[in-house]
Wavefront OBJ file of the C-alpha trace (Angstrom):
o trace
v 37.530 16.974 -12.069
v 38.381 17.690 -15.745
v 35.817 20.490 -15.769
v 37.324 22.088 -12.661
v 40.828 21.953 -14.212
v 39.387 23.603 -17.279
v 37.750 26.477 -15.270
v 40.924 26.926 -13.394
v 42.964 27.184 -16.481
v 40.496 29.767 -17.867
v 40.894 31.834 -14.694
v 44.739 31.594 -14.970
v 44.570 32.709 -18.485
v 42.327 35.630 -17.529
v 44.802 36.563 -14.765
v 47.633 36.512 -17.418
v 45.445 38.762 -19.612
v 45.081 41.286 -16.801
v 48.848 41.228 -16.153
v 49.437 41.729 -19.919
v 47.189 44.876 -19.719
v 49.111 46.206 -16.749
v 52.759 45.050 -16.546
v 53.413 47.501 -13.766
v 51.895 44.829 -11.463
v 55.317 43.049 -11.829
v 56.878 45.786 -9.812
v 55.227 44.655 -6.636
v 56.903 41.116 -6.479
v 60.127 42.767 -7.661
v 60.257 45.247 -4.827
v 59.057 42.515 -2.418
v 61.919 40.175 -3.451
v 64.547 42.932 -2.978
v 63.121 43.865 0.478
v 63.170 40.114 1.470
v 66.844 39.817 0.482
v 67.621 42.919 2.571
v 65.803 41.324 5.572
v 67.585 38.064 5.036
v 70.941 39.768 4.988
v 70.277 41.897 8.012
v 69.547 38.736 9.994
v 71.994 36.292 8.448
v 75.171 38.366 9.112
v 74.627 38.910 12.920
v 73.308 35.419 13.340
v 76.362 33.882 11.653
v 78.576 35.924 13.971
v 76.645 34.828 16.959
v 76.847 31.218 15.929
v 80.662 31.396 15.394
v 81.218 33.236 18.659
v 78.966 30.748 20.529
v 80.806 27.700 19.094
v 84.235 29.186 19.953
v 83.145 30.051 23.484
v 81.336 26.753 23.989
v 78.032 28.368 24.855
v 75.350 25.796 24.152
v 73.031 26.502 27.129
v 69.238 26.645 27.204
v 69.500 30.428 27.193
v 71.190 30.189 23.795
v 68.465 27.972 22.513
v 65.816 30.471 23.694
v 67.783 33.263 21.968
v 67.751 31.298 18.750
v 63.963 30.955 18.860
v 63.553 34.651 19.730
v 65.660 35.638 16.762
v 63.771 33.095 14.602
v 60.523 34.738 15.697
v 61.809 38.173 14.793
v 62.972 36.994 11.390
v 59.649 35.337 10.650
v 57.809 38.459 11.823
v 59.914 40.796 9.642
v 59.869 38.602 6.675
v 56.162 37.869 6.887
v 55.524 41.639 7.220
v 57.450 42.376 4.085
v 55.651 39.570 2.193
v 52.127 40.518 3.304
v 52.739 44.194 2.885
v 53.679 43.897 -0.760
v 51.129 41.170 -1.437
v 48.551 43.675 -0.037
v 49.860 46.309 -2.343
v 49.678 43.990 -5.284
v 46.236 42.777 -4.446
v 45.039 46.331 -3.905
v 46.334 47.471 -7.266
v 44.825 44.383 -8.884
v 41.443 45.184 -7.392
v 41.696 48.721 -8.882
v 42.492 47.163 -12.186
v 39.664 44.629 -11.944
v 37.274 47.606 -11.264
v 38.371 49.129 -14.592
v 40.922 51.606 -13.155
v 44.544 52.172 -13.923
v 46.538 51.597 -10.729
v 50.036 52.923 -10.140
v 52.752 51.540 -7.873
v 51.970 54.314 -5.353
v 48.328 53.446 -5.309
v 49.052 49.898 -4.210
v 51.688 50.959 -1.658
v 49.318 53.560 -0.266
v 46.587 50.925 0.222
v 49.019 48.553 1.982
v 50.412 51.440 4.106
v 46.888 52.263 5.315
v 46.531 48.711 6.581
v 49.986 48.280 8.033
v 48.852 47.673 11.650
v 46.584 44.817 10.558
v 49.318 43.497 8.340
v 51.778 43.525 11.192
v 49.313 41.736 13.462
v 48.741 39.084 10.789
v 52.529 38.725 10.428
v 52.764 38.213 14.185
v 50.153 35.480 14.011
v 51.897 33.789 11.093
v 55.292 34.117 12.682
v 53.980 32.465 15.932
v 52.495 29.590 13.845
v 55.738 29.256 12.025
v 57.946 29.102 14.999
v 55.673 26.661 16.758
v 55.479 24.278 13.805
v 59.247 24.425 13.374
v 59.845 23.763 17.101
v 57.515 20.796 17.000
v 59.092 19.428 13.748
v 62.497 19.422 15.379
v 61.252 17.271 18.268
v 59.347 14.632 16.398
v 60.220 11.796 14.148
v 59.643 11.308 10.408
v 55.902 10.617 10.721
v 55.565 13.636 13.049
v 57.260 15.877 10.495
v 54.758 14.647 7.897
v 51.864 15.588 10.207
v 53.441 18.940 10.969
v 53.831 19.562 7.171
v 50.125 18.774 6.675
v 49.254 21.182 9.460
v 51.299 23.851 7.822
v 49.524 23.136 4.500
v 46.199 23.408 6.211
v 47.157 26.768 7.682
v 48.186 28.044 4.239
v 44.822 26.889 2.768
v 42.828 28.475 5.610
v 44.590 31.816 5.292
v 44.684 31.967 1.531
v 42.357 34.948 1.344
v 43.564 36.825 4.422
v 45.381 39.456 2.427
v 42.414 40.246 0.088
v 40.183 40.497 3.217
v 42.624 42.958 4.853
v 42.790 45.031 1.656
v 39.054 45.093 1.021
v 37.688 45.478 4.578
v 38.504 47.482 7.664
v 39.050 44.495 9.952
v 41.879 43.199 12.201
v 44.091 40.193 11.513
v 42.121 37.781 13.682
v 38.839 38.696 11.962
v 40.562 38.332 8.597
v 41.776 34.825 9.329
v 38.276 33.855 10.466
v 36.684 35.321 7.403
v 39.233 33.614 5.081
v 38.429 30.272 6.799
v 34.670 30.849 6.502
v 34.785 31.726 2.811
v 36.755 28.502 2.164
v 34.419 26.464 4.343
v 31.198 27.547 2.645
v 32.444 27.482 -0.968
v 34.067 25.075 -3.343
v 36.736 27.304 -4.971
v 39.346 26.946 -7.735
v 41.929 28.554 -5.388
v 43.687 25.273 -4.682
v 43.488 23.901 -8.172
v 44.544 27.259 -9.661
v 47.425 27.892 -7.296
v 48.651 24.329 -7.736
v 48.314 24.775 -11.440
v 50.409 27.987 -11.349
v 53.049 26.245 -9.208
v 53.307 23.243 -11.419
v 53.328 25.345 -14.667
v 56.060 27.734 -13.488
v 58.072 24.838 -12.028
v 58.115 23.269 -15.407
v 58.989 26.563 -17.119
v 61.859 27.048 -14.582
v 63.096 23.566 -15.112
v 63.079 24.210 -18.868
v 64.785 27.522 -18.494
v 67.552 26.149 -16.288
v 68.037 23.108 -18.582
v 68.299 25.259 -21.593
v 70.615 27.650 -19.728
v 72.962 24.824 -18.679
v 73.079 23.645 -22.312
v 74.051 27.199 -23.497
v 76.721 27.425 -20.804
v 78.176 24.071 -21.686
v 78.212 24.994 -25.382
v 79.737 28.310 -24.669
v 82.391 26.622 -22.398
v 83.196 24.107 -25.133
v 83.785 27.017 -27.501
v 86.110 28.599 -24.993
v 84.275 31.908 -25.011
v 84.139 33.596 -21.560
v 81.824 36.337 -22.716
v 79.262 33.803 -24.047
v 79.529 31.887 -20.665
v 78.783 34.939 -18.697
v 76.027 36.055 -21.127
v 74.314 32.600 -20.958
v 74.552 32.637 -17.151
v 73.041 36.152 -16.918
v 70.285 35.295 -19.324
v 69.424 32.114 -17.439
v 69.335 33.753 -14.049
v 67.264 36.687 -15.546
v 64.775 34.320 -17.136
v 64.300 32.342 -13.887
v 63.854 35.512 -11.835
v 61.308 36.875 -14.419
v 59.287 33.596 -14.163
v 59.158 34.023 -10.302
v 58.011 37.645 -10.738
v 55.282 36.659 -13.218
v 54.172 33.873 -10.925
v 53.857 36.194 -7.939
v 51.940 38.813 -9.888
v 49.575 36.191 -11.350
v 48.909 34.716 -7.882
v 47.983 38.128 -6.510
v 45.682 38.845 -9.352
v 44.078 35.423 -9.100
v 43.459 35.850 -5.332
v 41.963 39.282 -5.782
v 39.451 38.168 -8.522
v 38.382 35.093 -6.593
v 37.851 36.983 -3.339
v 35.840 39.765 -5.104
v 33.496 37.281 -6.672
v 33.185 35.031 -3.612
v 32.201 37.939 -1.360
v 30.521 40.514 -3.719
v 29.263 38.308 -6.576
v 30.512 41.164 -8.876
v 32.215 41.310 -12.156
v 36.021 41.605 -12.534
v 37.226 43.227 -15.697
v 38.912 40.677 -17.879
v 37.302 37.656 -16.164
v 34.523 35.587 -17.484
v 31.549 35.823 -15.022
v 30.332 32.261 -15.756
v 33.831 30.868 -15.113
v 33.978 32.723 -11.771
v 30.502 31.553 -10.972
v 31.472 28.001 -11.575
v 34.536 28.518 -9.406
v 32.410 29.278 -6.377
v 29.546 26.851 -5.905
v 27.945 27.061 -2.421
v 28.157 23.721 -0.547
v 24.930 21.874 -0.009
l 1 2 3 4 5 6 7 8 9 10 11 12 13 14 15 16 17 18 19 20 21 22 23 24 25 26 27 28 29 30 31 32 33 34 35 36 37 38 39 40 41 42 43 44 45 46 47 48 49 50 51 52 53 54 55 56 57 58 59 60 61 62 63 64 65 66 67 68 69 70 71 72 73 74 75 76 77 78 79 80 81 82 83 84 85 86 87 88 89 90 91 92 93 94 95 96 97 98 99 100 101 102 103 104 105 106 107 108 109 110 111 112 113 114 115 116 117 118 119 120 121 122 123 124 125 126 127 128 129 130 131 132 133 134 135 136 137 138 139 140 141 142 143 144 145 146 147 148 149 150 151 152 153 154 155 156 157 158 159 160 161 162 163 164 165 166 167 168 169 170 171 172 173 174 175 176 177 178 179 180 181 182 183 184 185 186 187 188 189 190 191 192 193 194 195 196 197 198 199 200 201 202 203 204 205 206 207 208 209 210 211 212 213 214 215 216 217 218 219 220 221 222 223 224 225 226 227 228 229 230 231 232 233 234 235 236 237 238 239 240 241 242 243 244 245 246 247 248 249 250 251 252 253 254 255 256 257 258 259 260 261 262 263 264 265 266 267 268 269 270 271 272 273 274 275 276 277 278 279 280 281 282 283 284
């Protein structure tokens, strides 16, 4: 177990080294976050109006419930499409970098745009799964919610490499899901350990940043300086957002490198081949 954690940390450090060489990769999670906020606003405003109007008019029929799930599906579909599209752009750019090239923002976006129909199909599949799991979770007890949560986690694991598959191959969303599942079935990978490691590491970083930010704000407030209070708040929010962007970029680079090695047994610039080989040992 310790050896696996060590290998995973080596791969995370290699991902960070790639990001350090090409900081433009941070632009993909940045643009993705902005697009997601736009999608959230475009759905939240009319839904809030619909809820307020429905409560005033007393409309709580089954038709209203069906409308709610339809809107939920459209929201999931749009949000997932945005997420997968920019993830595909990031992974595509990361693959160019791992091949020794120098990708641009337009290179990644062009790759994602060429796969938009498959990305939309995968978003529809993910949206359907999301709505179904949510509907089931609302109708079961505490234990049922735990089971639904485990099913959701299993889906996330099984589809971990779908985006790299869509970027690297000319296949549809169903085939991509099947291939991602097959790769994970026949290999022991560092993807779970690595992703968990990234999540834990950045969670700790974010907690530290927020704690430090609160301390700065309290200190500024004690001094009665409005300028310092605003400055501390801006710096704290900026640091947290930066950590989310770095985490997103590292996750994309990490997934791209693991997929390349698992399927091609090839080298990825900046990654130690022995570490990657140790990350993917075929099951007996």
